[in-house]
C-alpha positions in Angstrom: 26.8 -23.6 0.5 27.5 -20.4 -1.4 24.2 -18.7 -2.3 25.7 -17.3 -5.4 25.7 -20.8 -6.8 22.0 -20.4 -7.3 22.3 -17.3 -9.4 22.7 -17.7 -13.1 22.2 -14.6 -15.4 21.4 -16.7 -18.4 18.7 -18.8 -16.7 17.2 -15.6 -15.2 17.2 -14.0 -18.6 15.5 -16.9 -20.2 12.8 -17.4 -17.5 12.2 -13.7 -16.7 12.6 -12.4 -20.2 10.6 -15.2 -21.8 7.7 -14.8 -19.3 7.6 -11.0 -19.9 7.8 -11.5 -23.7 5.0 -14.0 -23.7 2.8 -11.8 -21.6 3.5 -8.8 -23.9 2.7 -10.8 -27.0 -0.6 -12.1 -25.9 -1.9 -9.3 -23.7 -3.1 -5.8 -24.9 -0.9 -3.0 -23.6 -3.8 -1.5 -21.7 -4.3 -4.7 -19.8 -0.6 -5.0 -19.1 -0.6 -1.5 -17.7 -3.6 -2.4 -15.6 -1.9 -5.5 -14.2 1.1 -3.4 -13.2 -1.0 -0.8 -11.5 -2.9 -3.5 -9.6 0.3 -4.2 -7.6 -0.4 -1.1 -5.6 -3.4 -2.8 -4.1 -1.3 -5.6 -2.5 0.2 -3.7 0.5 -3.1 -2.0 1.3 -5.7 -3.2 3.6 -8.8 -4.7 2.1 -11.5 -2.3 1.0 -14.2 -1.6 3.5 -17.4 0.3 2.7 -17.9 1.5 6.3 -16.4 5.0 5.8 -18.5 5.5 2.6 -21.7 4.3 4.4 -21.0 6.7 7.3 -20.6 9.6 4.8 -23.8 8.5 3.1 -25.6 8.7 6.4 -24.3 12.3 6.8 -25.2 13.2 3.3 -28.7 11.9 3.8 -29.1 14.2 6.8 -27.9 17.1 4.8 -30.4 16.4 2.0 -33.2 16.1 4.5 -32.4 19.4 6.1 -31.2 21.6 3.2 -32.5 19.8 0.1 -30.9 17.3 -2.2 -29.2 20.1 -4.2 -27.0 20.8 -1.2 -25.3 17.5 -1.9 -23.8 18.9 -5.0 -21.3 20.9 -3.0 -20.2 17.9 -0.9 -16.8 16.4 -1.3 -17.1 12.7 -1.9 -14.0 10.6 -2.6 -15.5 7.2 -3.2 -16.3 6.8 -6.9 -19.5 4.7 -6.4 -20.8 7.0 -3.7 -20.0 10.1 -5.9 -21.8 8.5 -8.9 -24.8 7.7 -6.8 -25.0 11.1 -5.2 -24.6 12.8 -8.6 -27.4 10.7 -10.0 -29.7 11.6 -7.1 -28.9 15.3 -7.5 -29.5 15.1 -11.2 -33.0 13.8 -10.5 -32.5 10.2 -11.6 -35.2 7.7 -10.7 -34.3 5.0 -8.0 -34.1 2.4 -10.7 -31.7 4.5 -12.8 -29.5 5.0 -9.7 -29.4 1.3 -9.1 -28.6 0.6 -12.7 -25.7 3.1 -12.8 -24.2 1.6 -9.6 -24.5 -2.0 -10.9 -22.9 -1.0 -14.2 -20.0 0.8 -12.5 -19.5 -2.2 -10.2 -19.6 -4.7 -13.0 -17.1 -2.7 -15.0 -14.8 -2.5 -12.0 -15.0 -6.3 -11.4 -14.1 -6.9 -15.1 -11.0 -4.7 -14.8 -10.0 -6.5 -11.6 -10.5 -9.8 -13.3 -8.3 -8.8 -16.3 -5.5 -7.7 -14.0 -5.6 -11.0 -12.0 -5.8 -13.1 -15.2 -2.6 -11.4 -16.6 -0.7 -12.5 -13.5 -2.2 -16.0 -13.5 -1.2 -16.4 -17.2 2.3 -15.4 -16.3 2.3 -18.0 -13.6 1.4 -20.6 -16.2 4.1 -19.4 -18.6 7.0 -19.3 -16.1 7.5 -23.1 -15.7 7.3 -23.5 -19.5 10.1 -20.9 -19.8 12.0 -22.8 -17.2 11.8 -25.9 -19.5 13.0 -23.8 -22.4 16.0 -22.8 -20.3 16.6 -26.4 -19.5 16.6 -27.3 -23.1 19.0 -24.5 -23.9 21.3 -25.5 -21.2 21.3 -29.2 -22.3 21.9 -28.1 -25.9 24.9 -26.0 -24.8 26.2 -28.9 -22.7 26.0 -31.5 -25.5 27.5 -29.0 -28.0 30.6 -28.6 -26.0 31.2 -32.0 -24.4 34.9 -31.7 -24.7 35.0 -28.8 -22.3 34.4 -29.6 -18.6 33.7 -25.9 -17.9 31.1 -25.7 -20.7 29.4 -28.9 -19.5 29.1 -27.5 -16.0 27.8 -24.1 -17.2 25.2 -25.8 -19.4 24.0 -28.1 -16.7 23.8 -25.1 -14.3 21.5 -23.2 -16.8 19.4 -26.3 -17.3 18.8 -27.0 -13.6 18.5 -23.4 -12.5 16.1 -22.4 -15.2 13.7 -25.1 -14.1 14.1 -23.9 -10.5 13.5 -20.3 -11.4 10.3 -21.2 -13.4 8.9 -23.2 -10.5 9.7 -20.6 -7.9 8.4 -17.7 -10.0 5.1 -19.4 -10.7 4.4 -20.7 -7.2 6.0 -18.1 -4.9 5.5 -14.9 -6.8 3.1 -14.8 -9.8 0.3 -17.1 -8.7 0.2 -15.6 -5.2 -0.1 -12.2 -6.7 -3.1 -13.3 -8.9 -4.7 -15.0 -5.9 -4.4 -12.0 -3.7 -5.7 -9.7 -6.4 -8.8 -11.9 -6.9 -9.4 -12.1 -3.1 -9.2 -8.3 -2.8 -11.6 -7.9 -5.8 -14.1 -10.3 -4.2 -14.0 -8.4 -0.9 -14.3 -5.0 -2.6 -17.3 -6.2 -4.7 -19.1 -7.5 -1.7 -18.4 -4.3 0.3 -19.5 -2.0 -2.5 -22.7 -3.9 -3.0 -23.8 -2.6 0.4 -23.8 0.9 -1.0 -26.5 0.3 -3.5 -29.5 -0.1 -1.2 -28.9 3.1 0.8 -28.3 5.2 -2.3 -31.5 3.8 -3.9 -33.4 4.6 -0.7 -32.0 8.1 -0.8 -33.2 8.5 -4.4 -36.6 7.1 -3.5 -37.0 9.4 -0.5 -36.0 12.5 -2.5 -38.0 11.7 -5.6 -41.4 13.1 -4.2 -39.6 16.3 -3.2 -38.9 17.3 -6.8 -41.4 19.7 -8.2 -43.8 18.3 -10.8 -43.5 19.7 -14.3 -46.6 21.6 -15.4 -48.6 20.1 -18.1 -49.2 22.4 -21.0 
């Protein structure tokens, strides 16, 4: 069978364009952009906190030998580790360090959830757009019953639109949403392991800070 028989520009335009339009109409532009950027995560390996924990161990040794202020000159790429180290250097209490990290992680989880929800919503819309394409094809077919070619073209749009909607939802959009959610769960669990060592560092360094004189 000729594979080109399964390609219909009209059906593709209805399903693809309709799904994109529906997503654009019901989703803020910022969330749409976030969903697009999230695709960069898919080819990457899942997040692991081991490198950040190893660097934290090294930073802890530096603080022990040269004082916590020496950490201010360290290059830290991980955002949570950087935020925690900055809080320790700024003299934040252990409870404040923990609160900052939990806040940052909660905000990140919310952003990840929004991106995955956009793709999941698109997966729900695609089959509906396929049905719209089916109705358009049937309407075209019944409007031109006297033309055999028009009947065949209308039937092609009707059937292929349904096919495109089902394939897009189940083989593309929903798998993207599922993989983004899985990656977010792994990252959240891994990043949670950074909290206790950073709080311990803040607690260890707290007694070293000079007490303010009382007037």
